[in-house]
N, CA, C and O atoms as a printed pandas DataFrame, in Angstrom:
     atom_number atom_name residue_name chain_id  residue_number  x_coord  y_coord  z_coord
0              1         N          UNK        A               1   83.386  106.412   79.803
1              2        CA          UNK        A               1   84.860  105.675   80.664
2              3         C          UNK        A               1   84.022  104.689   81.676
3              4         O          UNK        A               1   83.295  105.106   82.578
4              5         N          UNK        A               2   84.228  103.469   81.402
5              6        CA          UNK        A               2   84.180  102.461   82.708
6              7         C          UNK        A               2   84.702  102.570   83.851
7              8         O          UNK        A               2   85.921  102.739   83.886
8              9         N          UNK        A               3   83.997  102.511   85.024
9             10        CA          UNK        A               3   84.763  102.640   86.226
10            11         C          UNK        A               3   85.894  101.640   86.570
11            12         O          UNK        A               3   86.713  101.901   87.452
12            13         N          UNK        A               4   85.921  100.624   85.938
13            14        CA          UNK        A               4   87.554   99.721   86.190
14            15         C          UNK        A               4   88.542  100.485   85.388
15            16         O          UNK        A               4   89.696  100.114   85.601
16            17         N          UNK        A               5   88.415  101.460   84.515
17            18        CA          UNK        A               5   89.473  102.160   83.921
18            19         C          UNK        A               5   89.540  103.620   84.418
19            20         O          UNK        A               5   90.092  104.445   83.690
20            21         N          UNK        A               6   89.235  103.845   85.117
21            22        CA          UNK        A               6   89.014  105.491   85.752
22            23         C          UNK        A               6   90.758  105.262   86.601
23            24         O          UNK        A               6   91.098  104.110   86.869
24            25         N          UNK        A               7   91.459  106.130   86.853
25            26        CA          UNK        A               7   92.269  106.321   87.953
26            27         C          UNK        A               7   91.509  106.729   89.512
27            28         O          UNK        A               7   90.325  106.915   89.793
28            29         N          UNK        A               8   92.632  106.764   90.265
29            30        CA          UNK        A               8   91.997  107.254   91.691
30            31         C          UNK        A               8   91.264  109.009   91.452
31            32         O          UNK        A               8   90.193  109.451   91.869
32            33         N          UNK        A               9   92.294  109.652   90.666
33            34        CA          UNK        A               9   91.419  111.052   90.815
34            35         C          UNK        A               9   89.959  111.182   90.188
35            36         O          UNK        A               9   88.999  111.775   90.678
36            37         N          UNK        A              10   90.028  110.472   88.965
37            38        CA          UNK        A              10   88.907  109.971   88.138
38            39         C          UNK        A              10   87.740  109.389   89.044
39            40         O          UNK        A              10   86.613  109.877   88.966
40            41         N          UNK        A              11   87.998  108.443   89.820
41            42        CA          UNK        A              11   86.983  107.934   90.129
42            43         C          UNK        A              11   86.439  108.875   91.114
43            44         O          UNK        A              11   85.283  109.300   91.096
44            45         N          UNK        A              12   87.612  109.264   92.232
45            46        CA          UNK        A              12   86.983  110.050   93.371
46            47         C          UNK        A              12   86.307  111.334   92.774
47            48         O          UNK        A              12   85.382  111.861   93.392
48            49         N          UNK        A              13   86.801  111.902   91.455
49            50        CA          UNK        A              13   85.155  112.652   90.967
50            51         C          UNK        A              13   84.588  112.177   90.567
51            52         O          UNK        A              13   83.782  113.096   90.421
52            53         N          UNK        A              14   84.007  111.184   90.023
53            54        CA          UNK        A              14   82.988  110.410   89.575
54            55         C          UNK        A              14   81.851  110.218   90.945
55            56         O          UNK        A              14   80.738  110.707   91.140
56            57         N          UNK        A              15   82.594  109.396   91.653
57            58        CA          UNK        A              15   82.134  109.524   93.441
58            59         C          UNK        A              15   81.268  111.102   93.663
59            60         O          UNK        A              15   80.060  111.291   93.806
60            61         N          UNK        A              16   82.329  112.026   93.628
61            62        CA          UNK        A              16   81.621  113.075   94.071
62            63         C          UNK        A              16   80.538  113.472   93.102
63            64         O          UNK        A              16   79.541  113.881   93.696
64            65         N          UNK        A              17   80.441  113.476   91.898
65            66        CA          UNK        A              17   79.030  113.944   90.839
66            67         C          UNK        A              17   78.017  112.926   91.383
67            68         O          UNK        A              17   76.855  113.320   91.486
68            69         N          UNK        A              18   78.263  111.861   91.689
69            70        CA          UNK        A              18   77.130  110.942   91.506
70            71         C          UNK        A              18   76.536  111.012   93.052
71            72         O          UNK        A              18   75.318  110.878   93.175
72            73         N          UNK        A              19   77.244  111.190   94.089
73            74        CA          UNK        A              19   76.977  111.675   95.373
74            75         C          UNK        A              19   76.302  112.995   95.555
75            76         O          UNK        A              19   75.423  113.197   96.392
76            77         N          UNK        A              20   76.751  113.849   94.749
77            78        CA          UNK        A              20   75.685  115.305   94.521
78            79         C          UNK        A              20   74.442  114.757   94.409
79            80         O          UNK        A              20   73.585  114.717   95.291
80            81         N          UNK        A              21   74.347  114.198   92.934
81            82        CA          UNK        A              21   72.877  113.917   92.221
82            83         C          UNK        A              21   72.476  112.938   93.761
83            84         O          UNK        A              21   71.544  113.523   94.313
84            85         N          UNK        A              22   72.717  112.209   94.228
85            86        CA          UNK        A              22   72.026  111.348   95.481
86            87         C          UNK        A              22   71.608  112.595   96.526
87            88         O          UNK        A              22   70.442  112.607   96.921
88            89         N          UNK        A              23   72.317  113.404   96.879
89            90        CA          UNK        A              23   71.808  114.290   97.816
90            91         C          UNK        A              23   70.627  114.971   97.288
91            92         O          UNK        A              23   69.489  114.715   97.682
92            93         N          UNK        A              24   71.001  116.139   96.083
93            94        CA          UNK        A              24   69.929  116.912   95.886
94            95         C          UNK        A              24   68.613  116.213   95.431
95            96         O          UNK        A              24   67.649  116.944   95.201
96            97         N          UNK        A              25   68.494  114.972   95.291
97            98        CA          UNK        A              25   67.449  114.124   94.811
98            99         C          UNK        A              25   66.881  113.933   96.191
99           100         O          UNK        A              25   65.760  114.379   96.435
100          101         N          UNK        A              26   67.530  113.341   97.051
101          102        CA          UNK        A              26   66.801  112.928   98.518
102          103         C          UNK        A              26   66.348  114.189   99.077
103          104         O          UNK        A              26   65.408  114.116   99.868
104          105         N          UNK        A              27   66.849  115.360   98.811
105          106        CA          UNK        A              27   66.350  116.340   99.583
106          107         C          UNK        A              27   64.583  116.893   98.660
107          108         O          UNK        A              27   63.577  117.356   99.199
108          109         N          UNK        A              28   64.834  116.586   97.144
109          110        CA          UNK        A              28   63.645  116.739   96.303
110          111         C          UNK        A              28   62.311  116.210   97.179
111          112         O          UNK        A              28   61.367  116.821   97.680
112          113         N          UNK        A              29   62.796  114.314   97.111
113          114        CA          UNK        A              29   61.795  113.646   97.882
114          115         C          UNK        A              29   61.586  113.729   99.142
115          116         O          UNK        A              29   60.669  112.998   99.516
116          117         N          UNK        A              30   62.270  114.567  100.251
117          118        CA          UNK        A              30   61.831  114.985  101.434
118          119         C          UNK        A              30   60.435  115.879  101.191
119          120         O          UNK        A              30   59.672  115.986  102.150
120          121         N          UNK        A              31   60.143  116.425  100.111
121          122        CA          UNK        A              31   58.942  117.462   99.736
122          123         C          UNK        A              31   58.257  116.650   98.760
123          124         O          UNK        A              31   57.076  116.997   98.784
124          125         N          UNK        A              32   58.453  115.653   97.838
125          126        CA          UNK        A              32   57.746  114.798   96.909
126          127         C          UNK        A              32   58.056  113.818   96.751
127          128         O          UNK        A              32   58.831  113.505   95.847
128          129         N          UNK        A              33   57.407  112.773   97.823
129          130        CA          UNK        A              33   57.889  111.432   98.382
130          131         C          UNK        A              33   57.155  110.660   97.244
131          132         O          UNK        A              33   57.728  109.650   96.834
132          133         N          UNK        A              34   56.008  110.989   96.701
133          134        CA          UNK        A              34   55.296  110.273   95.842
134          135         C          UNK        A              34   55.714  110.247   94.592
135          136         O          UNK        A              34   55.184  109.428   93.842
136          137         N          UNK        A              35   56.910  111.262   94.004
137          138        CA          UNK        A              35   57.400  111.325   92.713
138          139         C          UNK        A              35   57.785  109.840   92.099
139          140         O          UNK        A              35   59.015  109.781   92.109
140          141         N          UNK        A              36   57.370  108.926   91.701
141          142        CA          UNK        A              36   57.854  107.932   90.884
142          143         C          UNK        A              36   59.289  107.843   90.188
143          144         O          UNK        A              36   60.123  106.938   90.220
144          145         N          UNK        A              37   59.298  109.254   89.460
145          146        CA          UNK        A              37   60.276  109.531   88.545
146          147         C          UNK        A              37   61.632  109.832   89.230
147          148         O          UNK        A              37   62.727  109.389   88.883
148          149         N          UNK        A              38   61.321  110.803   90.438
149          150        CA          UNK        A              38   62.329  111.014   91.078
150          151         C          UNK        A              38   62.923  109.819   92.043
151          152         O          UNK        A              38   64.037  109.755   92.562
152          153         N          UNK        A              39   62.002  109.043   92.104
153          154        CA          UNK        A              39   62.651  107.467   93.234
154          155         C          UNK        A              39   63.479  106.900   92.180
155          156         O          UNK        A              39   64.639  106.625   92.485
156          157         N          UNK        A              40   62.995  106.627   90.730
157          158        CA          UNK        A              40   63.890  106.194   90.077
158          159         C          UNK        A              40   64.948  106.509   89.588
159          160         O          UNK        A              40   65.768  105.751   89.069
160          161         N          UNK        A              41   65.040  108.115   89.766
161          162        CA          UNK        A              41   66.389  108.904   89.604
162          163         C          UNK        A              41   67.140  108.426   90.829
163          164         O          UNK        A              41   68.222  107.870   90.642
164          165         N          UNK        A              42   66.766  108.553   91.847
165          166        CA          UNK        A              42   67.284  108.294   93.424
166          167         C          UNK        A              42   67.944  107.121   93.215
167          168         O          UNK        A              42   69.172  107.030   93.242
168          169         N          UNK        A              43   67.080  106.082   92.976
169          170        CA          UNK        A              43   67.748  104.475   92.715
170          171         C          UNK        A              43   68.574  103.892   91.835
171          172         O          UNK        A              43   69.140  102.806   91.956
172          173         N          UNK        A              44   68.637  104.866   90.693
173          174        CA          UNK        A              44   69.648  104.507   89.638
174          175         C          UNK        A              44   71.169  105.198   90.153
175          176         O          UNK        A              44   72.205  104.535   90.203
176          177         N          UNK        A              45   71.080  106.598   90.505
177          178        CA          UNK        A              45   72.280  107.045   90.987
178          179         C          UNK        A              45   72.740  106.497   92.624
179          180         O          UNK        A              45   73.938  106.447   92.905
180          181         N          UNK        A              46   71.859  106.169   93.478
181          182        CA          UNK        A              46   72.511  105.510   94.468
182          183         C          UNK        A              46   73.021  104.090   94.219
183          184         O          UNK        A              46   73.784  103.654   95.082
184          185         N          UNK        A              47   72.758  103.369   93.282
185          186        CA          UNK        A              47   73.343  102.428   92.534
186          187         C          UNK        A              47   74.604  102.576   91.856
187          188         O          UNK        A              47   75.446  101.678   91.862
188          189         N          UNK        A              48   74.742  103.529   91.352
189          190        CA          UNK        A              48   75.804  104.316   90.596
190          191         C          UNK        A              48   77.016  104.496   91.732
191          192         O          UNK        A              48   78.175  104.162   91.488
192          193         N          UNK        A              49   76.604  105.051   92.965
193          194        CA          UNK        A              49   77.530  105.591   94.174
194          195         C          UNK        A              49   77.893  104.278   94.672
195          196         O          UNK        A              49   79.045  103.858   94.788
196          197         N          UNK        A              50   76.659  103.566   95.001
197          198        CA          UNK        A              50   77.293  102.414   95.682
198          199         C          UNK        A              50   78.823  101.581   95.156
199          200         O          UNK        A              50   79.908  101.284   95.655
200          201         N          UNK        A              51   78.075  101.434   93.765
201          202        CA          UNK        A              51   79.296  100.526   92.506
202          203         C          UNK        A              51   80.637  101.502   92.759
203          204         O          UNK        A              51   81.772  101.041   92.884
204          205         N          UNK        A              52   80.363  102.701   92.805
205          206        CA          UNK        A              52   81.993  103.641   92.799
206          207         C          UNK        A              52   82.909  103.244   94.267
207          208         O          UNK        A              52   84.099  102.959   94.398
208          209         N          UNK        A              53   81.786  103.365   95.286
209          210        CA          UNK        A              53   82.296  103.161   96.286
210          211         C          UNK        A              53   83.074  102.298   96.454
211          212         O          UNK        A              53   84.236  102.561   96.763
212          213         N          UNK        A              54   82.523  100.726   96.253
213          214        CA          UNK        A              54   82.882   99.535   96.658
214          215         C          UNK        A              54   84.409   99.272   95.146
215          216         O          UNK        A              54   85.325   98.477   95.356
216          217         N          UNK        A              55   84.344   99.931   94.072
217          218        CA          UNK        A              55   85.723  100.044   93.290
218          219         C          UNK        A              55   86.612  100.729   93.558
219          220         O          UNK        A              55   87.730  100.620   93.054
220          221         N          UNK        A              56   86.215  101.740   94.576
221          222        CA          UNK        A              56   87.270  102.703   95.078
222          223         C          UNK        A              56   88.165  101.801   96.212
223          224         O          UNK        A              56   89.368  101.547   96.281
224          225         N          UNK        A              57   86.939  101.417   97.116
225          226        CA          UNK        A              57   87.477  100.648   98.251
226          227         C          UNK        A              57   88.435   99.369   97.585
227          228         O          UNK        A              57   89.572   99.135   97.993
228          229         N          UNK        A              58   87.755   98.583   96.477
229          230        CA          UNK        A              58   88.770   97.768   96.118
230          231         C          UNK        A              58   89.919   98.056   95.781
231          232         O          UNK        A              58   90.884   97.548   96.353
232          233         N          UNK        A              59   90.027   98.789   94.946
233          234        CA          UNK        A              59   91.402   99.668   94.302
234          235         C          UNK        A              59   92.341  100.543   95.287
235          236         O          UNK        A              59   93.561  100.556   95.123
236          237         N          UNK        A              60   91.815  101.149   96.145
237          238        CA          UNK        A              60   92.592  102.153   97.129
238          239         C          UNK        A              60   92.138  102.118   98.021
239          240         O          UNK        A              60   92.272  103.269   98.437
240          241         N          UNK        A              61   91.484  101.435   98.930
241          242        CA          UNK        A              61   90.812  101.351  100.068
242          243         C          UNK        A              61   89.489  102.000  100.537
243          244         O          UNK        A              61   88.921  102.763   99.756
244          245         N          UNK        A              62   89.131  101.834  101.354
245          246        CA          UNK        A              62   87.397  102.690  101.459
246          247         C          UNK        A              62   87.814  103.824  102.144
247          248         O          UNK        A              62   88.800  104.153  102.803
248          249         N          UNK        A              63   86.440  104.479  101.680
249          250        CA          UNK        A              63   86.196  106.168  101.702
250          251         C          UNK        A              63   85.287  106.073  103.152
251          252         O          UNK        A              63   85.492  106.882  104.057
252          253         N          UNK        A              64   84.602  105.352  103.228
253          254        CA          UNK        A              64   84.013  105.456  104.366
254          255         C          UNK        A              64   83.916  103.804  105.355
255          256         O          UNK        A              64   84.411  102.866  104.731
256          257         N          UNK        A              65   83.568  103.581  106.211
257          258        CA          UNK        A              65   83.459  102.519  106.918
258          259         C          UNK        A              65   82.365  101.486  106.278
259          260         O          UNK        A              65   82.415  100.257  106.336
260          261         N          UNK        A              66   81.602  102.102  105.802
261          262        CA          UNK        A              66   80.464  100.882  104.829
262          263         C          UNK        A              66   81.187  100.337  103.903
263          264         O          UNK        A              66   80.715   99.230  103.646
264          265         N          UNK        A              67   82.508  100.674  102.997
265          266        CA          UNK        A              67   83.032   99.777  102.605
266          267         C          UNK        A              67   84.241   99.168  102.677
267          268         O          UNK        A              67   84.926   98.526  101.882
268          269         N          UNK        A              68   84.354   99.514  103.815
269          270        CA          UNK        A              68   85.882   98.587  104.683
270          271         C          UNK        A              68   85.425   97.566  104.626
271          272         O          UNK        A              68   84.234   97.260  104.576
272          273         N          UNK        A              69   86.819   96.583  104.630
273          274        CA          UNK        A              69   86.823   95.000  104.730
274          275         C          UNK        A              69   85.884   94.445  105.734
275          276         O          UNK        A              69   85.995   94.879  106.881
276          277         N          UNK        A              70   85.180   93.753  105.541
277          278        CA          UNK        A              70   84.750   93.243  107.171
278          279         C          UNK        A              70   85.429   92.332  107.961
279          280         O          UNK        A              70   84.851   92.015  109.001
280          281         N          UNK        A              71   86.598   91.784  107.718
281          282        CA          UNK        A              71   87.078   91.079  108.562
282          283         C          UNK        A              71   88.549   92.095  109.040
283          284         O          UNK        A              71   89.562   91.758  109.652
284          285         N          UNK        A              72   88.144   93.405  108.476
285          286        CA          UNK        A              72   89.173   94.250  109.775
286          287         C          UNK        A              72   88.512   95.820  109.212
287          288         O          UNK        A              72   89.058   96.617  108.449
288          289         N          UNK        A              73   87.616   95.893  109.655
289          290        CA          UNK        A              73   86.582   97.538  109.911
290          291         C          UNK        A              73   87.807   98.613  110.240
291          292         O          UNK        A              73   87.729   99.750  109.774
292          293         N          UNK        A              74   88.862   98.245  111.003
293          294        CA          UNK        A              74   89.328   99.568  111.473
294          295         C          UNK        A              74   90.499   99.853  110.181
295          296         O          UNK        A              74   90.768  101.032  109.949
296          297         N          UNK        A              75   91.067   98.950  109.495
297          298        CA          UNK        A              75   91.851   99.209  109.009
298          299         C          UNK        A              75   91.911  100.222  107.879
299          300         O          UNK        A              75   92.995  100.586  107.422
300          301         N          UNK        A              76   90.502  100.776  107.331
301          302        CA          UNK        A              76   90.392  101.729  106.638
302          303         C          UNK        A              76   91.062  102.993  107.026
303          304         O          UNK        A              76   91.634  103.734  106.227
304          305         N          UNK        A              77   90.924  103.249  108.657
305          306        CA          UNK        A              77   91.069  104.187  109.076
306          307         C          UNK        A              77   92.938  104.853  108.945
307          308         O          UNK        A              77   93.436  105.963  109.133
308          309         N          UNK        A              78   93.570  103.334  108.486
309          310        CA          UNK        A              78   95.152  103.744  108.444
310          311         C          UNK        A              78   95.927  104.051  107.457
311          312         O          UNK        A              78   97.095  104.437  107.507
312          313         N          UNK        A              79   94.961  103.796  106.147
313          314        CA          UNK        A              79   95.859  104.534  105.202
314          315         C          UNK        A              79   95.852  105.942  105.206
315          316         O          UNK        A              79   95.199  106.517  106.077
316          317         N          UNK        A              80   96.504  106.609  104.331
317          318        CA          UNK        A              80   96.517  108.202  104.441
318          319         C          UNK        A              80   95.462  108.912  103.591
319          320         O          UNK        A              80   95.074  108.631  102.456
320          321         N          UNK        A              81   95.098  109.878  104.395
321          322        CA          UNK        A              81   93.691  110.423  103.967
322          323         C          UNK        A              81   94.043  111.157  102.816
323          324         O          UNK        A              81   95.250  111.354  102.675
324          325         N          UNK        A              82   93.096  111.720  101.748
325          326        CA          UNK        A              82   93.570  112.653  100.762
326          327         C          UNK        A              82   94.459  113.841  101.537
327          328         O          UNK        A              82   95.500  114.054  100.915
328          329         N          UNK        A              83   94.346  114.497  102.486
329          330        CA          UNK        A              83   94.915  115.585  102.851
330          331         C          UNK        A              83   96.133  115.286  103.392
331          332         O          UNK        A              83   96.869  116.234  103.666
332          333         N          UNK        A              84   96.528  114.102  103.618
333          334        CA          UNK        A              84   97.753  113.785  104.272
334          335         C          UNK        A              84   98.984  112.997  102.788
335          336         O          UNK        A              84  100.126  112.584  102.994
336          337         N          UNK        A              85   98.334  113.010  101.565
337          338        CA          UNK        A              85   98.680  112.565  100.638
338          339         C          UNK        A              85   98.742  111.218  100.007
339          340         O          UNK        A              85   99.666  110.590   99.490
340          341         N          UNK        A              86   97.234  110.913  100.244
341          342        CA          UNK        A              86   96.896  109.688  100.185
342          343         C          UNK        A              86   96.657  109.355   98.503
343          344         O          UNK        A              86   95.584  108.792   98.286
344          345         N          UNK        A              87   97.324  109.567   97.548
345          346        CA          UNK        A              87   97.596  109.312   96.005
346          347         C          UNK        A              87   96.317  109.618   95.517
347          348         O          UNK        A              87   95.740  108.777   94.829
348          349         N          UNK        A              88   95.688  110.894   95.814
349          350        CA          UNK        A              88   94.531  111.297   95.030
350          351         C          UNK        A              88   94.955  112.081   93.576
351          352         O          UNK        A              88   94.078  112.478   92.810
């Protein structure tokens, strides 16, 4: 399924999955910094995560300050959080 076709819950789940991959490969690269295949894997999943985070921010509001609207950085904090019924 393409990111543009995902609903909010599916997109959050996708972000969780690719974020997990990024964190895990980052830990591996801490001890194996010269592994070129691992670096390709990292770049691939980091790009997927960036794309998903931007897509989520456009549809539902930013999850982090990194994807907040540059015209109003603090607007991201005014929308309901997931635990406040933020339409997840």
